[in-house]
TORKOL-4160 file (C-alpha; in steps of 0.2 Angstrom, whole numbers, padded with zeros to 4 digits, m for minus):
221
<pt num="1" X="0000" Y="0000" Z="m0001"/>
<pt num="2" X="0007" Y="0017" Z="m0004"/>
<pt num="3" X="0011" Y="0030" Z="0007"/>
<pt num="4" X="m0001" Y="0042" Z="0004"/>
<pt num="5" X="m0016" Y="0029" Z="0007"/>
<pt num="6" X="m0009" Y="0027" Z="0025"/>
<pt num="7" X="m0012" Y="0044" Z="0028"/>
<pt num="8" X="m0029" Y="0044" Z="0023"/>
<pt num="9" X="m0035" Y="0030" Z="0031"/>
<pt num="10" X="m0025" Y="0039" Z="0047"/>
<pt num="11" X="m0035" Y="0054" Z="0042"/>
<pt num="12" X="m0051" Y="0046" Z="0040"/>
<pt num="13" X="m0048" Y="0036" Z="0057"/>
<pt num="14" X="m0045" Y="0051" Z="0066"/>
<pt num="15" X="m0061" Y="0055" Z="0069"/>
<pt num="16" X="m0063" Y="0042" Z="0081"/>
<pt num="17" X="m0053" Y="0051" Z="0093"/>
<pt num="18" X="m0065" Y="0068" Z="0097"/>
<pt num="19" X="m0080" Y="0056" Z="0093"/>
<pt num="20" X="m0073" Y="0044" Z="0109"/>
<pt num="21" X="m0071" Y="0060" Z="0119"/>
<pt num="22" X="m0089" Y="0067" Z="0114"/>
<pt num="23" X="m0097" Y="0051" Z="0120"/>
<pt num="24" X="m0090" Y="0053" Z="0137"/>
<pt num="25" X="m0099" Y="0069" Z="0140"/>
<pt num="26" X="m0115" Y="0065" Z="0127"/>
<pt num="27" X="m0128" Y="0071" Z="0139"/>
<pt num="28" X="m0118" Y="0085" Z="0148"/>
<pt num="29" X="m0111" Y="0095" Z="0134"/>
<pt num="30" X="m0112" Y="0114" Z="0131"/>
<pt num="31" X="m0121" Y="0121" Z="0118"/>
<pt num="32" X="m0105" Y="0123" Z="0108"/>
<pt num="33" X="m0099" Y="0106" Z="0109"/>
<pt num="34" X="m0115" Y="0100" Z="0102"/>
<pt num="35" X="m0113" Y="0109" Z="0088"/>
<pt num="36" X="m0096" Y="0101" Z="0086"/>
<pt num="37" X="m0100" Y="0085" Z="0090"/>
<pt num="38" X="m0116" Y="0087" Z="0076"/>
<pt num="39" X="m0102" Y="0090" Z="0063"/>
<pt num="40" X="m0091" Y="0075" Z="0070"/>
<pt num="41" X="m0105" Y="0066" Z="0065"/>
<pt num="42" X="m0109" Y="0069" Z="0050"/>
<pt num="43" X="m0089" Y="0071" Z="0045"/>
<pt num="44" X="m0091" Y="0052" Z="0050"/>
<pt num="45" X="m0105" Y="0047" Z="0039"/>
<pt num="46" X="m0097" Y="0059" Z="0026"/>
<pt num="47" X="m0083" Y="0047" Z="0026"/>
<pt num="48" X="m0090" Y="0030" Z="0028"/>
<pt num="49" X="m0100" Y="0035" Z="0011"/>
<pt num="50" X="m0086" Y="0040" Z="0001"/>
<pt num="51" X="m0077" Y="0023" Z="0006"/>
<pt num="52" X="m0092" Y="0015" Z="0000"/>
<pt num="53" X="m0093" Y="0025" Z="m0016"/>
<pt num="54" X="m0074" Y="0022" Z="m0019"/>
<pt num="55" X="m0075" Y="0004" Z="m0019"/>
<pt num="56" X="m0085" Y="0005" Z="m0033"/>
<pt num="57" X="m0075" Y="0017" Z="m0043"/>
<pt num="58" X="m0090" Y="0031" Z="m0042"/>
<pt num="59" X="m0088" Y="0049" Z="m0039"/>
<pt num="60" X="m0087" Y="0055" Z="m0021"/>
<pt num="61" X="m0084" Y="0073" Z="m0025"/>
<pt num="62" X="m0103" Y="0079" Z="m0022"/>
<pt num="63" X="m0101" Y="0071" Z="m0005"/>
<pt num="64" X="m0087" Y="0083" Z="0000"/>
<pt num="65" X="m0096" Y="0098" Z="m0008"/>
<pt num="66" X="m0110" Y="0093" Z="0003"/>
<pt num="67" X="m0102" Y="0091" Z="0017"/>
<pt num="68" X="m0090" Y="0107" Z="0014"/>
<pt num="69" X="m0108" Y="0117" Z="0014"/>
<pt num="70" X="m0113" Y="0109" Z="0031"/>
<pt num="71" X="m0096" Y="0111" Z="0038"/>
<pt num="72" X="m0096" Y="0127" Z="0034"/>
<pt num="73" X="m0113" Y="0133" Z="0043"/>
<pt num="74" X="m0111" Y="0123" Z="0058"/>
<pt num="75" X="m0095" Y="0133" Z="0063"/>
<pt num="76" X="m0103" Y="0147" Z="0058"/>
<pt num="77" X="m0114" Y="0144" Z="0072"/>
<pt num="78" X="m0103" Y="0137" Z="0083"/>
<pt num="79" X="m0094" Y="0154" Z="0082"/>
<pt num="80" X="m0111" Y="0165" Z="0084"/>
<pt num="81" X="m0113" Y="0154" Z="0099"/>
<pt num="82" X="m0098" Y="0165" Z="0106"/>
<pt num="83" X="m0098" Y="0183" Z="0099"/>
<pt num="84" X="m0109" Y="0197" Z="0097"/>
<pt num="85" X="m0116" Y="0204" Z="0081"/>
<pt num="86" X="m0127" Y="0191" Z="0077"/>
<pt num="87" X="m0138" Y="0199" Z="0064"/>
<pt num="88" X="m0122" Y="0202" Z="0055"/>
<pt num="89" X="m0116" Y="0182" Z="0056"/>
<pt num="90" X="m0134" Y="0179" Z="0050"/>
<pt num="91" X="m0132" Y="0187" Z="0035"/>
<pt num="92" X="m0113" Y="0180" Z="0032"/>
<pt num="93" X="m0122" Y="0162" Z="0035"/>
<pt num="94" X="m0137" Y="0165" Z="0022"/>
<pt num="95" X="m0125" Y="0173" Z="0011"/>
<pt num="96" X="m0111" Y="0160" Z="0010"/>
<pt num="97" X="m0121" Y="0144" Z="0010"/>
<pt num="98" X="m0133" Y="0153" Z="m0004"/>
<pt num="99" X="m0116" Y="0156" Z="m0014"/>
<pt num="100" X="m0110" Y="0137" Z="m0011"/>
<pt num="101" X="m0127" Y="0129" Z="m0016"/>
<pt num="102" X="m0128" Y="0139" Z="m0033"/>
<pt num="103" X="m0109" Y="0134" Z="m0037"/>
<pt num="104" X="m0113" Y="0116" Z="m0032"/>
<pt num="105" X="m0128" Y="0117" Z="m0043"/>
<pt num="106" X="m0125" Y="0128" Z="m0056"/>
<pt num="107" X="m0107" Y="0136" Z="m0057"/>
<pt num="108" X="m0094" Y="0120" Z="m0054"/>
<pt num="109" X="m0106" Y="0108" Z="m0053"/>
<pt num="110" X="m0107" Y="0095" Z="m0039"/>
<pt num="111" X="m0094" Y="0081" Z="m0048"/>
<pt num="112" X="m0081" Y="0091" Z="m0048"/>
<pt num="113" X="m0070" Y="0100" Z="m0031"/>
<pt num="114" X="m0078" Y="0115" Z="m0027"/>
<pt num="115" X="m0062" Y="0126" Z="m0027"/>
<pt num="116" X="m0073" Y="0143" Z="m0026"/>
<pt num="117" X="m0084" Y="0137" Z="m0012"/>
<pt num="118" X="m0068" Y="0131" Z="m0003"/>
<pt num="119" X="m0059" Y="0147" Z="m0004"/>
<pt num="120" X="m0074" Y="0157" Z="0002"/>
<pt num="121" X="m0076" Y="0146" Z="0018"/>
<pt num="122" X="m0056" Y="0148" Z="0021"/>
<pt num="123" X="m0059" Y="0166" Z="0021"/>
<pt num="124" X="m0075" Y="0166" Z="0032"/>
<pt num="125" X="m0067" Y="0154" Z="0045"/>
<pt num="126" X="m0052" Y="0161" Z="0046"/>
<pt num="127" X="m0059" Y="0179" Z="0047"/>
<pt num="128" X="m0069" Y="0170" Z="0062"/>
<pt num="129" X="m0057" Y="0162" Z="0069"/>
<pt num="130" X="m0045" Y="0178" Z="0071"/>
<pt num="131" X="m0058" Y="0189" Z="0079"/>
<pt num="132" X="m0063" Y="0175" Z="0089"/>
<pt num="133" X="m0045" Y="0176" Z="0097"/>
<pt num="134" X="m0046" Y="0195" Z="0097"/>
<pt num="135" X="m0061" Y="0193" Z="0106"/>
<pt num="136" X="m0055" Y="0181" Z="0118"/>
<pt num="137" X="m0039" Y="0192" Z="0122"/>
<pt num="138" X="m0049" Y="0206" Z="0124"/>
<pt num="139" X="m0062" Y="0202" Z="0139"/>
<pt num="140" X="m0052" Y="0187" Z="0145"/>
<pt num="141" X="m0066" Y="0176" Z="0153"/>
<pt num="142" X="m0054" Y="0165" Z="0164"/>
<pt num="143" X="m0034" Y="0169" Z="0168"/>
<pt num="144" X="m0031" Y="0152" Z="0160"/>
<pt num="145" X="m0037" Y="0151" Z="0143"/>
<pt num="146" X="m0030" Y="0136" Z="0138"/>
<pt num="147" X="m0043" Y="0127" Z="0149"/>
<pt num="148" X="m0057" Y="0135" Z="0136"/>
<pt num="149" X="m0062" Y="0121" Z="0124"/>
<pt num="150" X="m0066" Y="0135" Z="0112"/>
<pt num="151" X="m0049" Y="0140" Z="0110"/>
<pt num="152" X="m0042" Y="0122" Z="0105"/>
<pt num="153" X="m0058" Y="0122" Z="0094"/>
<pt num="154" X="m0055" Y="0138" Z="0084"/>
<pt num="155" X="m0035" Y="0133" Z="0082"/>
<pt num="156" X="m0041" Y="0117" Z="0073"/>
<pt num="157" X="m0054" Y="0127" Z="0063"/>
<pt num="158" X="m0039" Y="0139" Z="0059"/>
<pt num="159" X="m0025" Y="0125" Z="0055"/>
<pt num="160" X="m0035" Y="0117" Z="0044"/>
<pt num="161" X="m0043" Y="0131" Z="0034"/>
<pt num="162" X="m0029" Y="0142" Z="0034"/>
<pt num="163" X="m0015" Y="0128" Z="0030"/>
<pt num="164" X="m0029" Y="0122" Z="0016"/>
<pt num="165" X="m0032" Y="0139" Z="0009"/>
<pt num="166" X="m0018" Y="0140" Z="m0005"/>
<pt num="167" X="m0023" Y="0121" Z="m0008"/>
<pt num="168" X="m0040" Y="0124" Z="m0011"/>
<pt num="169" X="m0036" Y="0138" Z="m0021"/>
<pt num="170" X="m0025" Y="0131" Z="m0033"/>
<pt num="171" X="m0031" Y="0112" Z="m0035"/>
<pt num="172" X="m0043" Y="0114" Z="m0050"/>
<pt num="173" X="m0028" Y="0124" Z="m0060"/>
<pt num="174" X="m0011" Y="0117" Z="m0053"/>
<pt num="175" X="m0016" Y="0098" Z="m0051"/>
<pt num="176" X="m0023" Y="0095" Z="m0071"/>
<pt num="177" X="m0017" Y="0081" Z="m0076"/>
<pt num="178" X="m0001" Y="0080" Z="m0062"/>
<pt num="179" X="m0002" Y="0064" Z="m0055"/>
<pt num="180" X="0012" Y="0068" Z="m0043"/>
<pt num="181" X="0006" Y="0084" Z="m0036"/>
<pt num="182" X="m0011" Y="0077" Z="m0036"/>
<pt num="183" X="m0007" Y="0067" Z="m0024"/>
<pt num="184" X="0006" Y="0079" Z="m0013"/>
<pt num="185" X="m0008" Y="0090" Z="m0012"/>
<pt num="186" X="m0020" Y="0078" Z="m0005"/>
<pt num="187" X="m0007" Y="0072" Z="0008"/>
<pt num="188" X="m0006" Y="0088" Z="0014"/>
<pt num="189" X="m0025" Y="0090" Z="0017"/>
<pt num="190" X="m0026" Y="0073" Z="0027"/>
<pt num="191" X="m0011" Y="0077" Z="0038"/>
<pt num="192" X="m0019" Y="0095" Z="0040"/>
<pt num="193" X="m0036" Y="0086" Z="0045"/>
<pt num="194" X="m0027" Y="0075" Z="0057"/>
<pt num="195" X="m0021" Y="0089" Z="0067"/>
<pt num="196" X="m0038" Y="0097" Z="0066"/>
<pt num="197" X="m0046" Y="0082" Z="0074"/>
<pt num="198" X="m0032" Y="0081" Z="0086"/>
<pt num="199" X="m0036" Y="0099" Z="0092"/>
<pt num="200" X="m0053" Y="0095" Z="0093"/>
<pt num="201" X="m0051" Y="0083" Z="0103"/>
<pt num="202" X="m0040" Y="0092" Z="0116"/>
<pt num="203" X="m0055" Y="0106" Z="0115"/>
<pt num="204" X="m0071" Y="0092" Z="0121"/>
<pt num="205" X="m0056" Y="0085" Z="0132"/>
<pt num="206" X="m0056" Y="0100" Z="0140"/>
<pt num="207" X="m0074" Y="0102" Z="0141"/>
<pt num="208" X="m0076" Y="0085" Z="0148"/>
<pt num="209" X="m0064" Y="0088" Z="0163"/>
<pt num="210" X="m0075" Y="0105" Z="0166"/>
<pt num="211" X="m0090" Y="0095" Z="0169"/>
<pt num="212" X="m0082" Y="0080" Z="0176"/>
<pt num="213" X="m0075" Y="0093" Z="0189"/>
<pt num="214" X="m0092" Y="0104" Z="0190"/>
<pt num="215" X="m0101" Y="0086" Z="0194"/>
<pt num="216" X="m0088" Y="0081" Z="0205"/>
<pt num="217" X="m0089" Y="0096" Z="0216"/>
<pt num="218" X="m0110" Y="0095" Z="0215"/>
<pt num="219" X="m0109" Y="0079" Z="0223"/>
<pt num="220" X="m0096" Y="0085" Z="0237"/>
<pt num="221" X="m0102" Y="0085" Z="0257"/>
């Protein structure tokens, strides 16, 4: 088996880590972690469906395009739960989702990689991450911000979308007919996905420890 397949399978399997931690606190998760849990479940189902279609040599780009729209929507909703200006965020959410739907339906189509939608998603989510960090440092809700689950989730989003911005931007143009470059770019994408899932797992673990500490405190005499 070639190296890129090991990375691809490891990237697929890495979703199990944050999902397992989510299972530990299934009934006691905060609202933002419930949104992340939904995203992880959708991601797992998308990957499983893609694996089934790949075995039959069927096109899987339409799954990735639909998942990208769902992921963008859920992550914007996630950041909306942490930030102000909800009307502005709702407008960004509606506009971006409408564009992505138009792109997948009429512009680039469902059966190719929707580079336009992914580039726009990268710009939007990178901006939300940076604004969240500014908001966090400005307000300082706690001294030990490293214990905030949303901090690690934001790092995960920034790592994935920041790292993939260039890859999404040039994929359909620079890799056309270039098998080696195509494989290299998807290896980098899968590595970034692994890092994202690990950072999501850290965020969920921080949330789990916080819930567990609160539960033990309430049970203490």
